[in-house]
Every structure is written in C-alpha cells, then in structure tokens.
N, C-alpha and C positions, 0 to 999 in steps of 0.2 A: 246669611248660613250659623245658626244655631251654633253657641260652643257645645262642647262635652261635655257631658260632668264627669266630673271622678268618680273612680271606685270605689267603694266601701267594703269591710271585707270586715269579720263577724271574729269578734276571742272573747276569754275568758282570760281576771288575770286578778290578782289577789283580789275575791270571792263578788268583783265585778263583769256584768256584760256588756264587750266594750264594744259598741261597732268605730270602726276609725275609716281614716282614707286611708289609702294607699301607701303613703305614702311617711305616715305619721305611727309611728308604731307602736302598742298599747304600752310597755313597761313606758313612753314619756308618757300617756295620758296618766296613766297611776302621777305618776313624779308630778304635774302640772298639779294632779287635783290634791298632795300628802300635800305641794305649794303654796292652794287657792285656801285648804288647811289650816292654815297654819297663817296666812294672814286672814280669815273670817276669824281663828280667836283675837284678835287685836280686831278684831269692830271697824267704827272707821275707819281707822287712823290707815287701815292699808286696803282698804276698798272705796272699788265704783262704786258699788251701791250693798246697801243694810239696809235689811232689816228679818221680821220673823219665819219669813214664809221663803227669799228665797238670800244667796251673795256674791256678788261681780265681786273677779279683782285682777289687776294684769299680773302677769305671768311670765316668765321665759324662762325655756325649756333651750338646751343646746338639744345638738340632731345632728344629721350627719352632710342636712343640705345646709347648713346653717344654724343659727339660733334661729326659735319658733316664737309670736311675739302675742301671749295665746289670750285673750280675755274666757275669766274662767267661775262658768253661771255654777252652781251650789243650789237646786229644786227641795230643800229640808223636809222635813215630817213635819207630813200636812194633818197628822190626824186621818179615823175615818173617811171622814169625808174627800182629803185627797185619796186615800186609793181608792172607794168609789170614782170617784172621775178618772185613775192613775189608770182601772183597769176597766172601765168603760172606754176608755178616751185615746190612749194611750202615756205613757208618763210625760210633763213636761215635755222633757230635753225630744222628746220624740217631735213630737207636736209641734216645735220648736226647729226641728228637724225637715218637717214638710212643711211648715207657714213658709219656711225659707226656701221650700224649691217651687212655691206656686207663684212670691215673687219674682223672683229668676225666672218665670211661666212668662205674666204680661210685663217684665222688663223692668225694672223694679227696686232697688239697691238696699240690701242685705248685708249682713256680717255673713262670711261665708263657715258654713261649717266644718269643721275636722276630726271634732267624736265627738259620741255624747256618749254618757256607760250611767246605770242602770247598777243599782243592787235592791236582788230580793229576796226574804224571807215566806217562805210558805207560797211559792209564784205572788207573792207581793209587791212592790214596785214602795222601799222604805224609803229611798232616798235616790237622787243622778242628779245628770253633770249636763252641761254643753260646751265642748271645748271653737269657742271660734275664733281667728285672726281681728287682732287688734288694729280698731280700726285708725289708725295714725291718724291726731293731729285732731282724730273729732274734738266734741263737745258736747256735751246735753241742750238742748234748747232753754234751759232756765237761766247757765251758764250763759249765753251770749245775748238775751235779749236785753239783759241790764246794761254790755258790753257797748250792744246801738241803740238805747235811748233819747239822746242825740240823735242819730243819722236814719229819718224821717226815711227815703227813697233806702235802705235796707232792711227799717223792719217791716214797714210797705212787703218791698218783693219776696221778705221771709216768707207773713203772714197768709201773703200770697199763692205764694209754694206751699206753706200748709194743709191750705185747703186744696188745690187740685192734687195732694196726695191723695187726702182723703176722700176726692171723686172719683181719683183712677183705684182708685181702695170697691169701692161699691160699687161702681157701674160696671168692674171683672167682677159682680159679684163675692166678693171680698167683706168682712167685717172686723173690724181691731177692736176688742172687746175691755182692755184696754188703754184708752190713749193718754194715756200722762205724758204732759210735754218731758216727765224725764228719761219717756220711753220710742224720741225724739232724737239721731243726737244730729249732729249741724258738722258736712263736713266740712275743712278748710276754702273751699268755692266757694261753703251756701250749699251745697247740694244736701238735702235730706235719705237721712237714711231710719228703718223704721228698727224696731228694736222691740225682745221679749213677745216673738211671734208665734210663743203657744195659746200666747190667744185671739192668737187671727183664723177665724170660722168661715170657711165658706157657703155664704149664701145664692138659692136663689137671682135673689134682689133686697135690699136688707130690704124690710119693712118701717115704715114711718118710724113708727116706735122706738124704731134700730138708730133709724137718723137724731133724727135728733134723741137721741141718749150720748151719741160717737158724740156729738156736734156742743152736746153741752156737757161734755164732757174734760174739751178744749178748753170751749167758756168758760168753765170754772175754775181751771186752775189759771187760766191766766186772769181770772179777776182776783183769782185767791193768793197770784204768787208779784203781778206786778198791776196794781193797778189804776197805774199813772196810762197804761196804751188808751190808745186814744179810741175814738169812734171809728173813725177813716180807717184807720188800720185793721180793724171787726168788719168793714163791709169789704175789703181787699180777698181776708178772708173769705169771706162766703163765694162774693164775686170769685176765687177761683176754683170751689166745691160748682159753683152750677152748674162754671165752665165746663164741666162732667158729667156733667149731670140735667142738661139743656131743661127740660121737661117739666125739669122741678119747678121753674122761672115763676111759674105763675102764683105756684102756688108761696112764693117767697114768704112777702108777709105771715098769714099760719107758722109759718118754716121759724120765725125768725119769733114769733110771739111761747110757742111751743117751745123748742129750747129756751126764752128769756124765764118761762118757769120752771121748767129745768134744772134751769143750777143760781135761782130766787130757792126751789128743795135741799140743793145738792149745799149749798154752802151757809142754812140753816140749819141743817144737820152738820154738817162738820162745828159749828157753830159750840154745839151743844160740845163735844167732842172730845179727849185730851188727846192732843196731834201728838204728844214732846215723844209717841213710844211707835211711831212707824215709820217706813222705812226710807232709811235716810238717803242723801246722793251726795257727796262730802264733794265733791266739785274739784276733785284733786286735778293741779294740772292735767295736763291728759298725755302732752307733745314727746316727755321722756320715757321713760320708765323708768324704773325703780328700780335702785338698788339696793335690795335686804341686804344683802348678804355685807355690800364694801361702810353703808355709808344710813342703812337704821333707815327705818317707816316715816316720808317726807307729811310735814304734819300740812294738814289742807288746806286749801288758800279761804274756801267757801265755805259752809254749812248749812244744807237747805233741807224741812222735810216736807215730806208729799204724804197726801193721804195712799 
C-alpha cells in the first residue's frame, strides 16, 4: 500500500511565498531561513556545502512537536540565465520538491521536503529555499570512500550500489544532470540517497549521449577525487548499472570507450581551470547538530573542492 503523502499549504510571510507541510508553521520556515543566512555569512565554516550558486547548512529550530533538524538550501540569485530557467521550469526549490516526489514514486531514497520558499520581484524568482529533514548520520560519498579505501569488499559493494542507483533512474525514465559524487549521501547502513533533485529530469528513455554524460560525470569525479580506485571497483559500478539496463550489455565495450573519451575531455578541461572558487564541501562531521549559540562554529574536519 502506498504511503499517504503529507498535505502542503501555501502562505506568505516576510516577503516570501511559502509552501509548507501542515505541521511546519511559516514562521518556523522564516526562522530557519534567517539562521541559514547567518551560517552562509560564515561561508565554509558553518555550511555543509557552499558555492556561488547555492549554499546548504544544518539548522535546528524549536517546534511544538519537538526540535526540527533541517537542511536548508539557499538557491542564490543566478542572473538573467537563472531567471529564464526558473520562469520556464519553476524555481530550483520547486523542481527539487517535484524531483523528490518522482523518486518517492519509484521507491528511491531522498530527503523529505518540509517546505519551500520563494522571493519574487516583478513576478520573477530572485531567490528560493528548500527545507528538508536533515538525514542524521549520512556522509557525502567523497567522505566515505577514503574511509573504506583499504576495505575492498565494502568499496566494491558501494560501487555496485551506485551503478544500480543510476541504472534504476535511467530505466525509470529519469536523468540526473548533475551527478557529482557530493550529490550522493551514504547512510550508516551504506544505502544511497540522491540529493540536488532540481537536476532530476524526466525522459522517456535517456539517449545514448545522456547515458555517456551521466556515467562520464561519475567516472571523471572518481578519477579526480580517488585516483587510487582500482579498475575492479569501476567494473562493479558498470555491472550494477547494466543490471537495470540489460539491453545495453551487448554495447558494453562501445559504452566504455565513449565514457572514457568523455572523461578525458572533462579532465583536460578541469586541468585548464582555476577551481579554487568552485563549490566547497567542507565534509564536517554530520552526526551531531552544531549548537552555534552555545559553542560557536565547528571547524571542518576536511575540505574538498568540486567543480
């Protein structure tokens, strides 16, 4: 039996259009947004992810039913191109909420949306916010793989699971156009959660070019972040992918060659870029909520840049 989806209501508060679950008051949404703005003002010191286009931080707010532990994503102003995209396709927060509904329909893990908010000027979105329930104990994939570098069985199982996730997406007619490793969270029991769902696009069936791009993105980041990753792990990833796309098995070799060529072009482009100012993933420990008021901001345990 399908689980009953929560009811969402619409409200306006402090110049924001807010779409929120019935059990999350608009005032709490505004409070969480203001706390995230404070975190974002400190950049990577207080944010889970920080970059020119968006920022994410963990925020706790008191609610009637108990404290809400939230991940707040602020989609920043992106200029004329962003305005046009939002006008045609909906704001990034709205698209992320729709993407979560799609993943729920096919039984894939995703962050639970509690509210979205938009600020508009002359009818155009100038910023949007996505509030989801914080996933306790999860870590971004780039934090997990180095931890299990010397545990081959766990590495291979994780690589296979990533391939299965992408294969399931494509088999269901979806394409995530921003498959960075940092957009995959790993739960303590090694399940995968896909995030940044504003990049989830519905396709009848992804074309060959889109498949190559999706697999190439993951491989390029693997080559960049973990050059020590053995070929056997990459083979496990491809095996997991083809489990859900058995019709591609006979095209395995051409697919591998096309992906490798895509990766080489991407790595060559990265080599010519100054990547210091791309989005940052501080990879701070995620198990304990920061108590900013009492203890001040925690220093990140590791910092990793990603394009």
